[in-house]
N, C-alpha and C positions, 0 to 999 in steps of 0.2 A: 455524790453521784454525778457522772458526766453524761449528758445526753447530746447526741449529734442530730441537728435538724437539717435535713437536706431533701432535695427532690429524689425520687426513687432512681437509683443508678443500676443499670444492668451490667454487672461485673462477672463475665463468664457464665451467665445464665443463673438460674436459681440453684441453690445448694441441693445436693442429693437428699440429704436428710429431710429438708423441708418438703421436697417433692414426694418422698415416700410417706411423710406424715399426711400430706394432702390427699394422697391416694387412699390411705387407710381410713381417712375420715370421709371419703367421698360419699359412701352409702348413707352416712348420717345426715348429709347436707344436700342430697340430691333433690329433695323436695323443695328446697329453697332456691328456686331458679330465678331469683330476682337479679338485681344489678350485681350484688356481691357474689352470687353463685356463678354468674356468667364470667365475671372478671377472674374468679378463682380458677374456672375451667381454662380460661385463656392462659393464665399464669402457669398452670400445670403443664398444658400442652407446650407452651413456649419454653418452660424450664426443662422439660424432658428432651425436647428437640435440641435445644442449645447444649444440653449436657452431652448428647450424642455427638454433636459437632465438635465439641472441645476435646474429644478423646484423641490420643495420638494417632497419626496417620501419615502416610507417605505424602509429603508436601509437594513433591515433584512428580506426581503421577502423570502430569502432562508430558513429561520427558520420556516416559517409559516406552512410548510408541516410536521414538526416534532413535534408531541405532546409530550412534556416533562414536567412533573411536579414533585414535590417532591416525591410522592408515587412511580412513575415510577423509579426514580433514586434509591430510597431505595430498591426497588425490585431487581434492577441490582446489588447493593452492596451485597444483601443477597445471590444472586446466586453465586457471587464471593466467598463469605464466605463459601458456601457449598462445592465448589471445594477445598478450603484450608483445610476445616475440613476433607474432604475425603483423602487428602494428609497426614494429621496428623494421620488418622486412619490406613493408609497403610504403612506409614513410620514415625513412632513416633518421631524419632530423626533427621528428615531431616534438613539439615543446612539452608534451605531457609525459614523455617516456621516462625521464629521470625520476619524476615523482612516483610514477606507477611502479617502477622497479624498487624504489626505496620502500614502498608499502608492502611489496611482496616479501622483502627481507624482514620487515617488522612482523608480518604474519607468521613467519617461521619461528621467530623469537617468542611470539605469543603462545605457542604450543606448550611452553614450559613455564608460563606465568604462574606465580603462586597466589597472588592476591585476587580476590573476587571483587569485581566492580559492580556496585549496587546503585542503581539510579532511583532516587526518591522523587516522584513526579506527581502532577495533578494540577488542579486549578488553583486560583488565588485563595489564600486564607484557609487552607485545609489542614495546616499544621505540619508542613514538611520539615521546617527547621527544628521545631520542638521534638518531633519524633526522632530525628537523627541524633539529637543531643541525648535523648533518653536511651536509644539503642546503643550508643557508644558506651554508656555506663552499665548496660545490662547484658549485652551479648557475650557469651562465653567464648565465641569464636571471633571476637573482634579483631584479633591479630591477623585473621585471614581475609578481612573485609575492608573495602574502601567505600564509604557511604558518600554519595555525591548528590546534592540537591540540584534540580533543574530549574530553569526559569518557569514561571507559571504558564500553564496552558490556557487556551480559550480566552485570551485577551482580544478584545475587538480593536485591534490596531490597524487592520486593513492591509497588513503585510503578510509575509510567510513565516511569522515567528513560531507558529506551532510546528511547521515542517522542520525548522531549524532545531527545535527542542527534540522532536522525535528522531532526528538524525543523530543527535547526541545519545539519546536513549538506546538507539540501535547498537551502540558500541559497548553497552554494559552487558554483564552476564546475568543480571537479575534485576527485576523491576518491582518496586513497591509503588503501586498506584493508589493515591489517597483520594478519598471522597468524604464529605461530611454529611451525606444524605443519600437518598435514592439517586440512581444515575440519570443524568441528563442525556439527551440523544448524542451530544458531542462526546461526552465521556464514554458512552457505550461504543460508539464508532471507533474511538481511539483504542479502546481495549480490544476490539475486534482486529484492528490493524496489528497490534502487538502479538495477538494470537496467531495471525496469518504469517507473521515474520518469525515464528518459533521462538518468541521471547518469553522466557520463564517469568511469570508474573504472579504476585499476590495482590488482590484488591483489598485495600485496608479501609474499613469503615471507621474513620477517626471521629473523635468528639461525640461518641455515642452517649456520654453522660449528659449531654445537653437535651436529651429526649427522655420522656417517661419510659418506664420499663417496657410496657406493651408496644409503644411506638418504636422503640429501638429494636425490639424483637421482630416486629413487622418489617422494618426496613432491611434488617439483616437477612430475613427469609427471602425478601424480594431480590436482593442482590445475589444470593446464592442461586435462586431459580433462573434469573436472567443470564448469569455468567456461566453456570454449570462448571464452575471451577473453584479455585481456592479463595475464600473470602474470610477475613479476620476482622473482628471488631476490637477497637482500642480506644483508650482515652489517654493520650500522651500528656495532656496537661488538664487534669480534671478541675471542674469548677470548685472554688473554695467553699467550704461548708461552715456554718455557724455552730460553734460549740458552746454549750451552756452548762455551767457548774453551779450546783446548789450547795451553799455553805451551811454548816451546822446551825448558825445563828439565823438562818432563814434568808440570808442575802443570796444574790445571784450574780455570777460573773459570766460574761459572754466575750468570745473572741472568734476570729476567722481562722480556720485551719486548712492547709493545703493537703488533700489526699495524695497518696502515692500514685504514680502512673499505672494504668491498667494495660500492660503490654505483654503479660506473661505468655499468653497463647502465641502471640507473634514471635517472641524471642525463642520460644520452644521450637517452633517450626523452622525458623531461620537457622538456629544452631544445628538442628538435625540435617537440614539441607546442606549447609556449608561444610559440615563435617564429613558427610557421606558422598556428596555429589560435586565437590569442588572441581575436580579435574574434568568431569563431564561438562559442567557449565562452561568452563574455559574453552573446551573443544567446540561446543555448539556455537559460542560467540565467534570464535575464530573462523568457523565454517561460514557463518553468516557474513562476516566481514569479507571473506574470500569471494562470496557470491556478489556482494556489492561492488567490490573492486573489479571483478570480471565484467559486470554490467557497465561500469564506467569505462573500462578499456574497450569494450565492444562498441560503446557509443562513439568513442574517438575513432575507432577503426571504421565504423559505418559512415561517419562524417567524411573521412578520407576517401572512402570508396564512392560515396555519393558525388563528391566533387569530380571524380573520374567518370562516373556514369552519366551525369547530366549532359555533357556535350555529345555523348553517344546517342542519347534519347533525342536530343534536338536535331542531330544529323539525320536520324532515321525518320523523324516526323516530317521533315521537309522533303525527304526522298519520297515518302508515301504521298505527300501532298502533290508533288510534281507528277507522279505516276497516275494518280486519280484525276488530276486536272487535264492531262494529255489524253486520257482514255476514260471519259466519264461513264459510270455504270450506275444502275439503280442503287439508291441509298443503302438498302439492306445488304447489298453485296460488297460494300466497301471493305469490310474486314477481310474478305476472301482474297482481295487483290493487293491491298496496300497498307492497311492499318497496323498490321504487325507481320513480321517475317522472321524466319528461322535465324538469319544472321544476327539480328539484334539480340535475340535470346541467347545465342552463343557468346556474343561480345559481353553482355551483361553478366552472364554466368561465369565467364572467366574472371571478371572483377571480383565477384563474390564467392570464388572458390567452389562454384557449382558447375562441374565439368559436364558439358553436354556433347554428345555426338550430333552430327547433322540430322540423323533420323530422330533422335530424342528432341532436338530443338524444334523440328517440324511438328512433332507431336504436341509440344508445349504451346507453340504458336496456334495450332488448330484448337487446342483446348481453351486457350484464352479467347479466341474468336467466338467459339461456341458459347462460352459463358457470357460474353458481352452481349451476344444476340439474345440469349435466353433472359438476361436481366433487363433487356430493353434499352441498354445504354447506347446502342447504335442509333436507334430511332430518336431517342431523347436528345442526343448530342446534335444530330443532323437538324432537328427542328429548331433547337436553340440557336445554332449558327445561322440557319436560314433566316430566322427572325431578324438577326443583326444585319444580314446582307440585304434583305428586302427593302431596306431604307433607300436603296438606289437600284432601280430596275435594270439600267444598263449593266451595272456591275454584276448583278445577280445572274444574268443570262450569259455572261461572258465566259463561254468555254468551260463550264463545270467548276466554277470557283467554289460553290457550296460543297461539292464532292471533295475537292482538293483540301479545303480547310478542315472539313469533317474528318477526312482520312488522317490529316496531321494531328488533329485533336485526339482522336481515338488511339493513334500510335503513341502519343504522349501518355495518355491514361494507362495504356498497356505497359509501357516501359516503366513508369513510376510505380505501378502495381507490382511488377516483377521485383523492382528494387526493394519495395516495402516487404514483400514476401521473403526475399532472400535475407533481409536483415533479421528476420525472426528465426532463421535457421542457425544451427551451431556452426562454428568455424571449421573450415577445411573439410567439408563433405564432398566426396569425389564423384558422386553420381547425381545426375539430374532426373532420375526416374523416381516414381512414387510420389508425385505431387499430391499434396493434401487439397483436394478440390474444394472442400468447405472453407478452409482458410483462404484459399485463393479467391473464392467467390466473395467472402467478406471483405478482403483487401481491395478487390475491384470496386465494390460499392463505396467503400470508404474513400478511396482516392478519387473516384468520379465525383462524389459529393464535395470534396475539398476543392475541386477544379471547376465548380459550377458557378462561382461568384460572377456577377454581372461585369464587374470591373475587369476581371481576368479575361472573360470571354471577349469583351470589346477590344482589349489590347491584343489578344491572340489573333482575332479575325483581322485586325488592322495589319499586323505583322505578316499574316498569311497572304492577304491581298497584295501587299507590297512586293512579296517574293514571286507571286504567281502572275501578276499582270504587268505588262509593260508600263513604264513610267507615264506614257501619254494617257493611259486609261485611269491612272490613279486619281486624277482630278475628279473623277466621277464618284469617289468614295467619301466625299466630304460629310455625308450624313451618317456615317457608321457610328460615331460616338453618341448620336442621339437615338439610336435604334430602339433602345429599351426604355428610354426616358418617358 
């Protein structure tokens, strides 16, 4: 007789026959609600629940809500190419153009790719390598699959190693995310990122054999509840068990035996997915890559446009400063006269393919001025700049320097806000109407906060005073750098 001594191992839940037997005998043992009765109840509940979870189902239900076909992907690639062509038109010798165009060609080839790329990822020591080895031996669709292990996530290296790993994961068609226990916050957040990126993912609870049966069932239930998605429990390399053989003469022999891997549920789901959804997975990945490439190309394009926009903003900010300095007005009326004007709106719009008529540009300028007043940015900026200037009384009263520098500052904020706002728009929009006021408001606040640093204000005021005052008066400004100290 051979007896195997081991810790209880949850292998696909309790057997159906055992569960039915427990249910049949429930009424006989209900009065015994001691420790054994409670554990039995937990076992039945866990067994029945896990039995239901192990029934065949659509493993890619998460893709059902995403209509992706070849035409949709080709359209996404075409939009990416439009951005790249725009970059070529505006910066003919841009160093990124060749690489971007090569990647577009690769995307078109990807549409007919046959092999599915599966990324096996997770933290350190969760069993990635072992699971890959076992899957290669057991997947019926292994000829359709390329299994690739990533570097471990969540290493405290102080660099961007996790971002590099996730960038590689984004290029795969399917993700097996391994954990060996309940999710940490870092694991949960990473899984949410994968979900947001439309990445088809199975969360694999590996090394389940290292827990008692009720512990394993509890962890698996927690994972399913938290993720509300596909979760599978496995034991890619089960713990060796002790085998004891009793001889006829009364002697006993003992040895360690390695159980077979428990990955049946996982392989069943993967085989089903890869057989039925291969082409769809490839298309979803190609579309995701097209989106990433489009974003990269747009970043390059925005950088080129910002280089052209910056001198324009600087030109108009000092024009506004000179106008306010020559004709000082009450602080709250600065925007109405000098902080922003329709011509700057038109010039910046031309750079960002946002075509404005003069009337539309005037409307935008008025809208920006109104928003800045309502947000209190005019008053805040004037006070901040006045604080810097008050370090020298002669300078402060010299012909409206505060108004002039404030006008320049607000014009700069308005111009940078327009640039930021335009960068969020799609390429080649031909109308400047229909501004999203909420987005514009948020952009104004963001840009204003970014330009409120003390060091920047001190330098900006110094530059403004130098432009507005004759050199003979600049000697009076020696205290500016100490104004906020």
